[in-house]
matplotlib code that plots the C-alpha trace (Angstrom):
import matplotlib.pyplot as plt

x = [-56.6, -53.6, -51.3, -53.2, -52.3, -48.8, -48.0, -50.0, -47.3, -44.4, -46.1, -44.8, -47.4, -47.6, -47.4, -43.4, -41.4, -38.1, -36.4, -34.4, -30.3, -28.2, -28.2, -25.0, -25.4, -28.6, -28.4, -30.7, -30.2, -32.6, -32.4, -35.0, -36.2, -35.9, -37.6, -36.9, -34.8, -36.3, -39.3, -41.5, -40.8, -42.4, -40.1, -42.6, -41.4, -43.2, -44.6, -47.2, -45.0, -43.8, -41.1, -41.0, -38.4, -37.0, -34.4, -31.4, -29.2, -28.1, -25.0, -24.5, -27.8, -28.6, -31.1, -30.4, -32.8, -32.8, -35.4, -37.7, -37.9, -35.9, -34.9, -35.9, -37.1, -36.3, -34.3, -32.8, -35.6, -38.1, -40.7, -40.5, -42.9, -43.3, -45.8, -45.2, -43.2, -43.6, -43.7, -46.3, -48.2, -51.7, -52.2, -55.4, -55.9, -57.1, -53.6, -53.1, -52.8, -50.9, -48.2, -46.4, -44.1, -40.9, -43.6, -46.4, -48.2, -50.1, -48.5, -49.9, -52.8, -55.6, -58.9, -57.6, -58.6, -59.5, -57.0, -58.5, -55.2, -52.0, -49.2, -45.7, -42.9, -40.3, -41.6, -39.9, -38.5, -40.7, -39.1, -36.8, -38.6, -41.9, -41.1, -42.4, -39.8, -39.8, -41.6, -43.4, -41.5, -43.0, -43.3, -41.0, -42.2, -38.7, -37.0, -34.0, -34.4, -37.8, -35.7, -31.8, -32.8, -36.2, -37.3, -39.3, -42.6, -41.1, -37.1, -35.4, -32.8, -30.6, -30.1, -26.7, -25.8, -23.4, -25.3, -27.4, -27.4, -31.3, -32.0, -35.6, -36.6, -36.3, -38.1, -40.7, -41.0, -41.4, -43.7, -46.4, -45.8, -45.2, -47.7, -47.6, -51.2, -49.4, -46.2, -45.2, -42.5, -39.8, -38.0, -35.2, -32.6, -34.0, -33.9, -37.1, -37.7, -37.5, -40.2, -43.2, -41.2, -41.2, -44.7, -46.2, -43.5, -42.0, -44.9, -48.0, -51.5, -51.7, -48.3, -49.8, -53.6, -51.8, -48.9, -48.3, -45.4, -43.3, -40.9, -38.0, -36.0, -32.4, -33.2, -35.7, -33.7, -31.4, -34.1, -36.9, -35.0, -34.7, -38.2, -39.2, -37.5, -39.1, -42.5, -42.5, -41.8, -44.6, -46.6, -45.6, -46.2, -49.6, -50.5, -48.9, -50.4, -53.6, -52.9, -51.3, -48.5, -46.0, -43.7, -41.4, -38.9, -36.7, -34.3, -31.8, -30.3, -26.7, -29.1, -30.8, -27.4, -26.1, -28.6, -27.9, -23.9, -25.3, -27.8, -25.4, -22.3, -24.6, -25.1, -21.8, -20.6, -16.6, -16.3, -15.4, -15.7, -15.2, -16.9, -19.6, -20.1, -21.8, -25.2, -24.7, -24.2, -27.1, -29.6, -29.2, -30.5, -33.1, -34.3, -33.3, -34.9, -38.3, -39.7, -40.4, -42.7, -45.1, -48.1, -50.4, -48.5, -45.2, -42.8, -40.7, -37.8, -35.8, -33.8, -31.3, -27.5, -26.0, -22.7, -19.8, -17.6, -19.0, -17.4, -19.7, -16.8, -17.4, -18.8, -22.5, -22.3, -20.7, -23.0, -25.8, -25.4, -24.3, -27.7, -30.1, -31.1, -29.2, -27.9, -28.8, -25.9, -27.0, -23.5, -23.0, -20.9, -23.9, -26.6, -23.5, -24.2, -28.0, -28.6, -31.6, -32.0, -28.1, -28.3, -25.0, -26.4, -22.7, -22.6, -26.0, -28.0, -30.5, -29.9, -33.7, -34.0, -32.7, -35.9, -38.7, -37.7, -37.9, -35.1, -35.5, -35.7, -32.4, -30.9, -31.7, -30.4, -27.2, -26.9, -27.4, -24.8, -22.3, -23.0, -22.6, -19.3, -17.7, -18.5, -17.3, -13.8, -13.3, -14.6, -11.4, -10.1, -13.9, -13.9, -10.7, -11.3, -8.3, -11.0, -10.6, -13.8, -13.6, -11.2, -13.4, -17.2, -19.4, -17.9, -19.0, -22.7, -22.5, -21.7, -24.4, -26.5, -25.7, -28.5, -30.9, -29.6, -29.4, -33.0, -33.9, -32.0, -33.6, -36.6, -38.5, -38.7, -42.3, -42.4, -43.6, -43.0, -45.3, -42.9, -44.6, -43.1, -40.0, -38.8, -40.9, -38.4, -35.8, -36.1, -37.0, -33.1, -31.5, -33.4, -31.5, -28.6, -28.2, -29.3, -26.4, -23.9, -24.8, -24.5, -20.8, -19.8, -21.0, -18.9, -16.2, -16.0, -16.4, -13.9, -10.1, -11.6, -11.5, -7.8, -6.4, -7.2, -5.6, -3.1, -2.5, -3.1]
y = [61.6, 60.2, 62.7, 65.1, 63.1, 62.9, 66.4, 67.2, 65.3, 66.9, 70.3, 71.3, 72.9, 76.6, 76.7, 76.3, 79.4, 80.5, 83.7, 85.9, 85.4, 88.0, 90.3, 90.3, 92.5, 91.7, 88.2, 87.1, 83.9, 83.0, 79.7, 76.5, 77.3, 74.1, 75.7, 73.9, 75.8, 78.2, 78.3, 82.4, 82.8, 86.1, 88.2, 89.8, 93.3, 94.9, 97.2, 94.8, 95.3, 92.2, 92.4, 88.7, 86.6, 83.0, 80.5, 80.8, 78.6, 77.0, 78.1, 75.3, 75.1, 78.8, 78.9, 81.8, 84.0, 87.0, 89.6, 90.5, 94.4, 96.5, 94.8, 98.5, 97.8, 94.2, 92.9, 90.2, 87.4, 88.7, 85.9, 83.5, 82.0, 79.6, 81.0, 79.1, 75.9, 75.2, 78.9, 80.0, 81.8, 83.5, 83.6, 83.3, 85.2, 88.3, 88.8, 90.4, 93.9, 93.9, 94.5, 92.5, 92.8, 90.2, 88.5, 87.9, 91.0, 93.4, 97.3, 99.3, 100.6, 98.2, 97.4, 94.0, 90.6, 87.4, 85.0, 81.6, 79.1, 78.5, 77.4, 76.2, 79.1, 76.3, 74.0, 70.5, 71.8, 69.6, 65.9, 65.5, 63.0, 64.4, 67.5, 67.7, 68.6, 72.2, 71.8, 75.7, 79.5, 82.3, 85.3, 88.8, 90.7, 91.8, 91.3, 89.9, 87.7, 86.0, 85.1, 84.9, 83.9, 82.7, 81.1, 78.4, 77.9, 76.3, 77.3, 79.8, 82.2, 84.7, 88.7, 89.2, 93.5, 96.2, 98.5, 101.2, 98.7, 98.6, 95.6, 96.7, 98.5, 95.2, 93.8, 96.1, 95.9, 92.5, 92.6, 93.9, 92.7, 88.3, 86.1, 85.1, 84.6, 86.1, 87.9, 88.0, 90.7, 89.8, 93.3, 92.3, 95.0, 97.3, 101.3, 102.9, 106.0, 103.1, 101.1, 103.2, 103.9, 100.4, 100.0, 103.0, 103.5, 100.3, 98.6, 100.5, 99.7, 97.0, 95.0, 95.4, 94.1, 90.1, 90.8, 90.6, 92.1, 91.5, 94.2, 94.1, 97.3, 97.6, 99.4, 95.5, 93.2, 90.7, 88.2, 89.9, 90.1, 86.5, 85.3, 87.9, 85.9, 82.4, 84.4, 85.1, 81.8, 80.5, 82.7, 81.6, 77.8, 78.6, 80.2, 77.2, 74.2, 75.8, 75.1, 78.7, 79.8, 82.4, 84.6, 84.7, 87.8, 88.5, 91.4, 90.4, 86.9, 88.7, 91.0, 88.0, 85.6, 89.4, 88.3, 85.1, 86.2, 88.7, 85.8, 83.1, 84.9, 86.4, 82.8, 82.1, 80.2, 80.5, 82.8, 81.0, 82.4, 86.4, 86.6, 84.1, 81.6, 78.4, 78.3, 81.0, 78.2, 75.7, 77.8, 79.3, 75.8, 75.6, 78.7, 78.6, 75.2, 75.2, 77.5, 74.9, 72.1, 70.8, 68.2, 71.3, 74.4, 76.3, 79.1, 80.4, 82.5, 85.6, 85.6, 89.7, 89.1, 92.2, 91.4, 93.2, 95.8, 94.0, 91.1, 88.2, 85.2, 86.3, 83.7, 84.4, 85.1, 82.0, 80.1, 81.5, 80.9, 77.0, 77.1, 78.6, 76.9, 80.0, 84.0, 87.3, 89.6, 93.2, 95.3, 98.6, 99.4, 98.9, 101.3, 104.4, 103.7, 104.4, 101.0, 99.4, 97.1, 96.5, 92.5, 91.1, 88.4, 87.2, 86.5, 85.6, 81.7, 79.9, 76.0, 75.1, 77.2, 74.5, 72.4, 74.6, 76.3, 76.1, 74.5, 77.6, 80.0, 78.4, 78.5, 82.5, 83.0, 81.1, 83.5, 86.5, 86.0, 85.1, 88.4, 90.1, 88.4, 89.1, 93.1, 92.5, 91.2, 94.2, 96.6, 98.2, 98.5, 99.5, 102.0, 103.5, 103.2, 100.3, 97.5, 96.5, 95.5, 92.5, 90.8, 88.9, 88.0, 87.6, 91.1, 92.5, 91.3, 92.5, 96.3, 96.4, 95.1, 97.1, 99.4, 96.1, 94.6, 97.4, 98.2, 94.6, 94.4, 97.7, 98.5, 101.5, 101.0, 101.4, 99.1, 95.7, 93.3, 89.7, 87.0, 86.0, 89.0, 88.9, 85.2, 86.4, 89.7, 87.2, 85.4, 87.6, 89.4, 85.4, 85.5, 88.4, 88.2, 85.0, 86.9, 89.4, 86.8, 84.7, 87.6, 89.1, 85.4, 86.0, 89.6, 88.0, 85.3, 88.1, 90.1, 87.8, 86.6, 89.7, 90.9, 87.6, 88.5, 91.9, 90.4, 88.2, 91.0]
z = [11.1, 11.3, 9.9, 12.2, 15.6, 14.5, 13.6, 16.8, 18.7, 17.6, 18.8, 22.4, 24.7, 24.6, 28.1, 28.5, 29.8, 30.7, 32.6, 30.9, 32.4, 30.5, 27.5, 25.4, 22.5, 20.5, 22.4, 25.1, 27.2, 28.3, 31.4, 31.7, 29.2, 26.3, 22.9, 20.1, 17.3, 15.5, 18.1, 18.2, 22.5, 24.2, 26.2, 28.9, 30.8, 33.6, 32.4, 30.1, 27.2, 25.3, 22.8, 20.7, 20.1, 18.2, 19.0, 17.3, 19.6, 22.4, 24.8, 28.1, 30.3, 28.5, 25.7, 23.1, 21.7, 19.2, 19.4, 16.3, 17.8, 20.6, 23.7, 25.8, 29.0, 29.0, 32.5, 33.9, 35.2, 33.1, 32.2, 28.5, 27.4, 24.3, 21.6, 18.3, 18.2, 14.7, 13.1, 10.1, 8.9, 7.4, 4.3, 1.7, -2.1, 0.2, 0.3, -3.1, -3.4, 0.4, 1.4, 4.5, 7.2, 7.7, 10.0, 8.0, 9.6, 7.2, 7.1, 4.2, 6.3, 4.4, 5.4, 8.0, 6.4, 7.7, 6.1, 6.0, 5.9, 7.7, 5.9, 7.8, 7.3, 6.6, 4.9, 2.9, -0.6, -3.3, -3.5, -6.6, -8.1, -7.2, -9.8, -13.3, -16.0, -16.9, -20.5, -21.2, -21.0, -18.9, -20.6, -18.5, -20.7, -21.7, -25.0, -23.9, -21.8, -23.3, -26.9, -25.9, -21.8, -22.4, -18.8, -18.3, -15.9, -12.6, -13.9, -11.0, -12.2, -10.5, -11.8, -10.5, -10.5, -8.5, -7.1, -8.6, -12.0, -11.4, -10.0, -8.2, -11.4, -13.5, -11.5, -11.3, -15.1, -15.0, -12.2, -15.1, -18.0, -17.0, -18.0, -14.6, -12.6, -9.6, -8.3, -5.2, -4.3, -1.2, -0.6, 1.9, 3.4, 0.6, 1.9, 3.3, 1.0, -1.9, -0.6, -1.7, -4.5, -6.2, -5.2, -7.3, -9.5, -10.6, -9.6, -10.3, -9.8, -12.7, -10.9, -7.4, -8.2, -9.0, -6.5, -2.2, -1.4, 1.6, 3.5, 5.7, 5.4, 5.7, 9.5, 10.9, 12.7, 11.6, 11.8, 10.7, 7.1, 7.5, 7.7, 5.4, 2.8, 4.3, 4.4, 0.4, -0.1, 2.1, 0.6, -3.0, -2.1, -0.9, -4.6, -6.5, -4.7, -5.8, -9.3, -10.4, -11.7, -9.0, -10.4, -6.9, -7.3, -3.9, -3.9, -2.8, -1.6, -0.1, 2.0, 3.5, 3.8, 5.5, 7.7, 8.7, 9.3, 11.6, 13.4, 13.2, 14.7, 17.7, 18.1, 18.6, 14.8, 13.8, 10.9, 7.7, 4.4, 4.0, 7.3, 6.3, 8.9, 7.7, 8.5, 5.3, 2.6, 4.3, 4.1, 0.6, -1.3, 1.6, 0.6, -2.9, -3.2, -2.7, -6.3, -8.7, -10.2, -8.6, -10.4, -9.3, -10.1, -10.6, -8.7, -11.4, -9.0, -9.7, -7.3, -7.5, -5.7, -4.5, -6.4, -4.2, -5.6, -8.8, -8.9, -9.6, -7.7, -4.2, -2.3, -2.1, -5.6, -6.3, -4.8, -5.9, -9.1, -8.2, -6.9, -9.4, -13.2, -14.8, -14.5, -15.8, -15.4, -15.9, -16.5, -15.4, -18.6, -20.5, -17.8, -18.0, -21.9, -20.8, -22.8, -21.1, -19.3, -19.4, -19.7, -20.6, -23.0, -23.3, -19.9, -18.5, -19.7, -18.6, -18.2, -19.1, -22.6, -24.8, -23.2, -23.8, -27.3, -30.5, -33.3, -35.2, -32.2, -30.6, -33.9, -33.9, -30.6, -31.4, -34.4, -32.6, -29.5, -32.4, -33.9, -30.3, -29.4, -32.8, -32.8, -28.6, -30.1, -32.5, -30.6, -29.5, -33.5, -34.4, -32.1, -33.6, -37.0, -37.5, -38.4, -42.0, -43.8, -45.3, -41.9, -40.3, -41.8, -38.5, -38.3, -41.1, -40.3, -36.6, -38.3, -40.5, -38.3, -35.2, -35.0, -35.2, -32.9, -30.2, -31.1, -30.2, -26.4, -25.3, -24.5, -22.5, -19.0, -19.3, -22.3, -22.5, -24.8, -25.5, -25.7, -29.3, -30.3, -28.5, -30.7, -34.2, -34.2, -32.6, -35.7, -38.3, -37.1, -37.8, -41.2, -41.6, -40.7, -43.2, -46.2, -45.2, -44.5, -48.2, -50.4, -48.5, -49.8, -53.1, -53.3, -51.7, -53.6, -57.4, -56.0, -56.0, -59.8, -61.1, -59.0, -61.0, -64.2, -63.8, -62.3, -65.5, -68.3]

ax = plt.figure().add_subplot(projection="3d")
ax.plot(x, y, z, "-o")
ax.set_aspect("equal")
plt.show()
C-alpha cells in the first residue's frame, strides 16, 4: 500500500494545460505547461481533431513537444492538456498473434480485446546483482548459430549486416524455429511493403501464433519509431515476469538511433559523432540493458544493426557491439554466393558460449573455426591452383572436408534444425577431422623414410 501511495505521488494531475506558442518544423512550443519530460499530451484543434504529442525538452519558458501524427490544422493558441505523466501500455496474453503500432494500439484489424494489465513504457533495468547467470542454451533453429555461436537464455546478441543481406529473413526463421515460449518482434523503420511480407512469408502462421509484432514503418513520425522499441521491450518484460522465456528481436537498432537523432536535433541538441547527438549514445544502453534474465524468466535479445556502407566500425555499430554479449556478422560476399544463412563465423562471437556448452562441444566448434580460418588464409592460392598439397596440414584437412563443412553451415530458408542435432552433427565433423589429421600425419611420417632410403642407394 505504501509503494502504491508513493507511485501516485509521482503522477502529476492530468488537469495541467497550456497553449501553443509557435511551431518550428515538427516541434511545438507550449507556454505555461510544466509537464515532465516524456509526458504524453494532447493538442486540441478547433474542428474537434486532436493530436497526441510527447514532451522532448524545454527552451526558456517553453515546453517542447513532438507529435505522434501530422500537425495539420494546429495553430498558435490551441489548448494543450496533459494525458499521461508516466507513459505506459496495456498488455496481456491476448496480444499473442496480434500486431501493434508504435503507440501500443492494435492495427491488424482483428477483434478488439480487453487487456488486463498495464506496464510502464520506461521500466528500470534489472539490477546487476539480481540477474542470475546465463547457464542454459536457447535453440534458434539455425545450425551455424546453435553449433558455433551458441546463444544462452537471457543473452543479448547483435546481428550486423548491410542492407539486403538477409537480416529480416533470418529473424523470421528464428521466430519459427526457436525454443522460446514467446516471440516479440519489433520492426522499426521498415518499408511498409515488407511488413505484410514478413508476417505472411518469413514469420508464417506457426511463428505468428506465439508472437507479438510491434511495427513502426519508415513513414511514421520519429516518436513512433522510437517508442516502438520501448513498447516491444515492455511487452517482452511482461511475458518474462510471468515466468516465460521470451525471444525479443528488433530490426533495427540503427533506425531507432536515427529516430532519436531526429528528436534530439529538433530539441536543440548539438550534433556530436557523425551527426548523432549525445542522447543517442546514452539511450542505447537504457534500451539494450532491459533484456536479460531475472528470477522469474528471461528475455533473449537479438538486435539487428544496419551497417552503413558495410563499415562495422561506424559509431552505432561500434557502440552496440560494446554493449551486447556477442555479435553475429552477416557477409555480403557469402550472400552473393547463395550461401544461406550468410553468417561469417570467423567474424562473429558469442561471449556466453563457454558457460553453456560442454567441453566436447567447444572443442568441436574450435576445430571448425580452425579449418575455416586455414581455408580463408589460403583461399587465393587455392582459387588459382597454386596451393601445393602438404604445405599446410590444416588446409589439407579443410579441403578434404570442404563439402561437409558447407553442408553444415548452410540450410534452407524454410528449414529448422534442432539444437541437439546441430551439436551432435558438429561433434561428428570434429571426429572426422581428427581421424583425417591422424591419417595425414601417419602418411607424412612414412614418406620421408622412403625418400631417405632412395637417396642412400
